[in-house]
C-alpha positions in Angstrom: -13.4 -14.8 -26.4 -16.2 -12.2 -27.7 -14.3 -10.6 -30.5 -12.5 -8.2 -30.2 -12.8 -4.3 -32.0 -10.0 -3.2 -30.9 -8.7 0.2 -32.8 -6.5 3.3 -31.0 -9.2 6.0 -29.9 -7.1 8.0 -27.4 -9.4 8.6 -24.4 -10.3 12.1 -25.7 -12.5 10.3 -28.3 -13.6 7.9 -25.8 -16.7 7.6 -23.7 -16.1 6.8 -20.1 -16.2 2.8 -19.4 -18.5 2.9 -16.6 -18.0 0.1 -13.6 -21.3 -1.0 -14.1 -23.8 -1.2 -17.0 -27.2 -3.2 -17.5 -28.5 -5.5 -20.1 -31.7 -3.2 -21.0 -32.8 -4.1 -24.3 -35.9 -4.2 -26.0 -37.2 -7.0 -24.6 -37.2 -5.3 -21.3 -38.4 -2.2 -22.5 -41.6 -4.1 -24.2 -42.4 -6.1 -21.3 -42.4 -2.5 -19.7 -44.7 -1.5 -21.6 -47.1 -4.0 -21.7 -47.2 -4.3 -18.1 -47.8 -0.2 -17.5 -50.9 -0.8 -20.2 -52.3 -3.6 -18.4 -52.8 -1.2 -15.5 -52.1 -3.3 -12.8 -48.7 -1.6 -11.3 -48.5 -3.2 -7.6 -47.8 -6.8 -6.8 -49.5 -9.3 -9.7 -49.1 -12.1 -12.1 -46.0 -11.2 -13.2 -44.3 -11.3 -9.5 -45.4 -15.2 -9.6 -44.2 -15.9 -12.4 -40.7 -14.4 -11.8 -40.9 -16.4 -8.1 -42.0 -19.6 -10.6 -38.7 -18.7 -12.6 -36.3 -18.4 -10.3 -37.4 -21.7 -8.5 -36.9 -23.3 -11.5 -33.5 -21.8 -12.4 -32.4 -22.6 -9.7 -33.6 -26.1 -8.8 -35.0 -24.9 -5.7 -35.5 -27.8 -3.0 -39.5 -28.6 -3.1 -39.3 -28.2 1.1 -37.8 -24.2 0.1 -39.9 -21.1 -1.5 -39.5 -17.8 -3.3 -40.8 -14.2 -2.0 -40.1 -11.7 -4.3 -39.6 -8.7 -2.2 -39.0 -4.9 -3.8 -34.9 -4.5 -2.9 -32.5 -7.3 -1.4 -31.9 -5.3 1.8 -35.7 -5.7 2.1 -35.2 -9.4 1.6 -32.1 -9.3 4.3 -34.1 -7.4 6.8 -37.6 -10.0 6.3 -35.1 -12.8 7.0 -34.1 -11.1 10.2 -37.6 -10.7 11.3 -38.9 -14.6 10.9 -35.9 -15.2 12.9 -37.1 -12.7 15.5 -33.8 -11.0 15.2 -34.3 -8.3 18.1 -33.2 -6.0 20.3 -29.6 -7.3 23.0 -29.1 -10.3 20.0 -25.5 -10.5 18.3 -25.3 -10.9 14.2 -22.0 -12.4 13.0 -21.5 -10.9 9.3 -17.9 -10.1 8.5 -17.2 -6.6 8.4 -16.0 -6.2 4.6 -19.9 -6.3 3.9 -22.2 -4.1 1.9 -24.0 -1.4 4.6 -27.3 -2.7 3.7 -26.7 -5.8 5.5 -25.3 -3.9 9.0 -27.8 -1.3 8.5 -30.8 -4.4 9.0 -29.3 -6.0 11.3 -29.8 -2.5 13.5 -33.5 -2.1 12.2 -34.2 -5.1 14.3 -32.6 -3.3 17.3 -29.8 -5.9 17.5 -25.9 -5.6 17.3 -23.6 -6.8 14.0 -20.9 -8.7 15.2 -17.7 -8.0 12.9 -15.2 -11.3 12.1 -12.1 -11.1 9.4 -12.0 -13.0 5.7 -10.3 -15.0 3.9 -7.4 -13.3 1.9 -7.7 -15.5 -1.3 -11.5 -14.8 -1.5 -12.8 -12.1 0.4 -15.8 -14.7 2.4 -15.8 -14.9 5.4 -13.8 -16.8 7.3 -15.0 -20.2 9.0 -12.2 -20.1 11.0 -12.9 -16.7 13.0 -16.2 -17.6 13.8 -16.6 -19.6 16.6 -14.5 -17.3 18.6 -17.1 -14.3 18.1 -20.4 -17.1 19.0 -21.7 -16.3 22.2 -25.1 -16.7 24.1 -26.7 -13.3 22.3 -25.3 -15.0 19.0 -28.7 -15.6 17.1 -27.4 -15.9 13.3 -24.6 -15.9 11.1 -24.4 -13.5 7.5 -22.8 -15.4 4.8 -22.1 -13.3 2.2 -20.2 -14.4 -1.4 -17.9 -11.6 -3.1 -17.2 -11.0 -6.5 -17.0 -14.3 -7.8 -16.2 -16.3 -4.5 -18.2 -18.8 -2.9 -17.9 -19.4 0.6 -17.0 -22.5 2.6 -20.6 -23.3 2.6 -19.8 -26.4 3.6 -18.2 -25.8 6.8 -20.5 -23.4 7.4 -23.8 -25.6 7.6 -21.5 -27.6 10.4 -21.0 -24.7 12.2 -24.7 -23.9 12.3 -25.7 -27.4 13.2 -23.1 -27.4 16.1 -24.1 -24.3 17.6 -28.1 -24.5 16.2 -27.3 -21.0 15.0 -28.9 -20.2 11.4 -27.7 -18.8 8.5 -28.5 -16.0 6.1 -26.6 -16.5 3.1 -26.2 -13.4 1.5 -26.5 -14.4 -2.4 -26.4 -11.0 -3.5 -23.3 -11.3 -5.8 -24.0 -15.3 -6.8 -27.2 -15.6 -8.6 -27.2 -18.6 -11.3 -24.2 -20.0 -9.8 -23.1 -23.6 -8.3 -21.7 -24.7 -5.2 -20.2 -28.1 -5.2 -23.1 -29.3 -8.4 -26.0 -27.2 -6.0 -27.3 -24.2 -7.5 -27.2 -21.0 -5.0 -30.0 -20.9 -3.1 -29.9 -24.5 -1.5 -27.1 -23.9 1.4 -28.8 -22.5 4.2 -32.2 -21.8 6.2 -32.5 -18.0 4.2 -30.6 -17.2 1.4 -31.5 -13.8 -0.4 -31.4 -12.6 -4.1 -30.7 -9.2 -5.2 -31.9 -7.6 -8.6 -31.3 -4.3 -7.8 -29.8 -1.6 -11.3 -26.3 -3.0 -11.1 -26.4 -6.9 -10.7 -26.5 -9.4 -13.3 -29.7 -9.3 -12.9 -31.7 -6.3 -12.7 -35.6 -5.8 -12.2 -34.4 -2.3 -11.9 -35.3 -3.1 -8.0 -36.0 -6.2 -6.7 -35.2 -9.0 -4.1 -36.0 -12.9 -3.6 -36.1 -14.5 0.0 -35.6 -18.4 -0.5 -37.0 -20.6 2.9 -38.1 -22.8 4.3 -41.7 -22.8 3.1 -44.3 -24.6 5.4 -42.7 -22.5 8.3 -42.1 -18.8 7.1 -43.8 -18.8 3.2 -47.1 -17.6 4.5 -45.6 -15.2 6.9 -43.0 -13.6 4.8 -45.9 -13.1 2.0 -48.0 -10.9 4.9 -45.3 -9.0 5.9 -43.7 -7.6 2.8 -47.5 -6.0 2.2 -47.7 -4.4 5.7 -48.9 -7.5 7.7 -51.7 -7.6 5.6 -52.3 -11.7 5.4 -54.2 -11.2 2.0 -53.6 -14.1 -0.1 -50.9 -14.2 -2.3 -52.6 -16.2 -5.0 -55.4 -13.9 -5.0 -53.1 -11.0 -5.4 -50.9 -12.9 -8.2 -54.3 -13.1 -10.7 -54.4 -9.3 -10.3 -56.8 -9.6 -8.3 -57.1 -8.3 -4.3 -58.9 -9.1 -1.3 -60.4 -6.3 0.6 -60.5 -8.2 3.8 -58.1 -9.7 5.9 -56.6 -9.7 9.1 -52.9 -7.8 10.1 -51.1 -10.5 12.8 -47.5 -9.5 12.8 -45.4 -6.2 12.4 -45.1 -5.6 8.0 -43.2 -3.7 5.4 -43.7 -2.2 2.1 -41.4 -4.5 0.8 -43.2 -6.4 -2.3 -42.0 -6.3 -5.5 -44.6 -4.5 -8.3 -45.2 -6.2 -11.2 -43.5 -4.0 -13.4 -40.2 -4.5 -11.8 -41.1 -8.5 -12.5 -41.9 -8.3 -15.9 -38.4 -6.8 -16.3 -37.0 -9.6 -14.0 -38.4 -11.9 -16.1 -37.1 -11.3 -19.4 -33.5 -10.8 -18.1 -34.1 -14.4 -16.7 -34.6 -15.6 -20.3 -31.0 -14.4 -20.6 -29.7 -15.7 -18.2 -27.3 -18.4 -20.0 -25.7 -15.6 -22.0 -25.3 -13.4 -19.6 -23.4 -16.1 -17.7 -20.9 -17.0 -20.8 -20.0 -12.9 -21.4 -19.6 -12.2 -17.8 -16.8 -15.8 -17.4 -15.9 -14.6 -20.6 -14.4 -10.6 -20.1 -13.4 -12.6 -16.4 -11.1 -14.8 -18.4 -9.7 -12.0 -21.1 -9.2 -9.9 -17.6 -7.5 -12.4 -15.7 -5.2 -13.3 -18.7 -4.1 -10.1 -19.4 -3.0 -8.9 -15.9 -1.6 -11.7 -15.0 2.1 -11.3 -15.3 1.9 -7.6 -13.5 4.0 -8.4 -10.4 2.1 -5.0 -8.6 -1.3 -6.4 -8.6 -3.0 -9.5 -8.3 -6.0 -10.9 -10.3 -9.2 -13.0 -8.4 -9.4 -17.0 -8.4 -9.9 -18.7 -11.7 -11.9 -20.7 -10.6 -15.4 -19.8 -12.3 -16.9 -22.7 -13.7 -20.8 -22.9 -12.7 -20.4 -19.6 -12.0 -21.9 -16.0 -12.9 -19.3 -13.6 -12.0 -20.5 -10.4 -10.9 -17.8 -7.8 -10.2 -14.1 -8.0 -11.2 -11.9 -6.5 -8.2 -8.5 -6.7 -8.3 -5.8 -6.2 -5.5 -3.1 -3.2 -5.8 -0.1 -4.1 -4.6 2.2 -1.7 -4.5 0.3 1.1 -2.0 -0.8 3.3 -5.2 -4.7 2.3 -5.8 -5.9 6.3 -5.4 -2.9 7.6 -8.0 -3.9 4.1 -10.4 -7.8 5.6 -9.8 -7.2 8.9 -10.9 -5.0 7.9 -13.9 -7.8 5.2 -14.9 -10.2 8.1 -14.3 -8.0 10.5 -16.9 -8.2 7.6 -19.7 -12.0 7.5 -19.3 -12.0 4.2 -16.6 -13.9 4.3 -14.3 -13.3 2.5 -11.2 -15.1 1.2 -7.9 -14.2 0.1 -4.3 -16.0 -2.6 -3.3 -16.5 -2.3 -0.2 -15.2 0.2 3.3 -15.2 -1.7 6.6 -18.3 -1.6 8.4 -16.5 -1.2 11.7 -14.8 1.6 10.0 -17.9 3.2 10.1 -19.1 5.9 12.9 -22.2 4.3 13.7 -20.7 1.0 14.0 -17.6 1.3 14.8 -18.1 0.6 18.6 -19.3 -2.9 17.4 -17.9 -6.0 19.0 -15.3 -7.0 16.4 -12.2 -9.3 16.3 -8.8 -9.2 14.4 -9.6 -7.6 12.0 -6.0 -8.5 9.9 -6.9 -9.5 6.7 -9.9 -7.1 6.2 -8.2 -4.2 6.9 -5.4 -4.9 4.4 -7.8 -5.9 1.7 -9.4 -2.5 2.0 -6.4 -0.4 1.1 -6.1 -2.4 -1.8 -9.1 -3.4 -3.8 -10.2 -2.0 -7.0 -13.0 -2.5 -8.8 -12.9 -2.3 -13.1 -15.7 -1.8 -15.2 -17.4 -5.5 -15.9 -20.6 -5.7 -17.6 -22.7 -8.2 -19.8 -21.7 -8.0 -23.2 -18.6 -5.7 -22.8 -16.7 -4.9 -25.4 -13.4 -6.6 -25.6 -11.9 -3.9 -27.3 -12.7 -1.5 -23.8 -11.6 -4.5 -22.5 -7.8 -4.8 -23.9 -7.9 -1.5 -23.6 -8.0 -1.2 -19.8 -5.5 -3.5 -19.8 -3.3 -1.8 -21.7 -3.4 1.6 -19.8 -3.3 -0.5 -16.3 0.0 -2.2 -18.2 1.7 1.0 -18.7 0.9 3.1 -15.5 4.1 4.1 -13.5 
């Protein structure tokens, strides 16, 4: 546990404790400065190094490849395009998911099909998937949540049984392990996000883990508006002036400066993971005996927790949010279900009973790398005093 520095500061003396706070230290600032001074601001050598370090850290299988892109949304959109998802197709996804996933599906002309989640993990309920499969089903998106991982073993069985590819949205689970295998090795596609609030940030960035032989060259071209310039040449801070365009493409490449920052973050992954595990356990210990709330499951061995989300069981979540805000404690809600948004309200869906219930109870508490134990103690104290 981090050393406690608790004192009795009043809320008026305190700065607001944010839900998210990125770990930006002198090493990230120096890396960004070095990249700027080198003058190669597009995709270059640091992008190659970033991909290789992800490959090494996550022990990615030799048959797979890492392709870095500009955001997690870009990674998901490109994965769907590589699978040739098109108008009229359906993609199964939990309604309890980030809007980016639904928008990526619609950007392909396809339609999301909303299924329910498990009450314990907030991940897709694998027992609800098969009833949603039709001839139009071309893909399943499974997303890990917070510190919980999907039932990837059963998901793989469904994928094989129906010959439907799975895109693993691992935006929350970078550097975690599932059954002793690092995330990134479970399915046909895995996507990571390295946006400003993630455990590892590139300021903005993402990556796709995909089949090297079948998809690597296509993905590398698609992230560069379709230009099939040699990635290996660009990784030496050089540009090819002759190339062809064989398919649709997007401006989804990762810049050198973002990759340089990401590389510094990757060097700290074990410390990042350890401090987040410590904060997670401190929260769970302090909040475990409060009858009107529920804490996340405590099995975080070999996981890098992303957010800490409780369930407020007494119907007073919004009151609690206001109360905590007045005490200089910021909170969040992750997320509003997709089927409740006007743009998606007519999409096909089945019984979403758990999603409906959870979405009215969830509350995300402040949770970041190297979070002060004093701040966590203060938050716990305030929650316990809520009446």
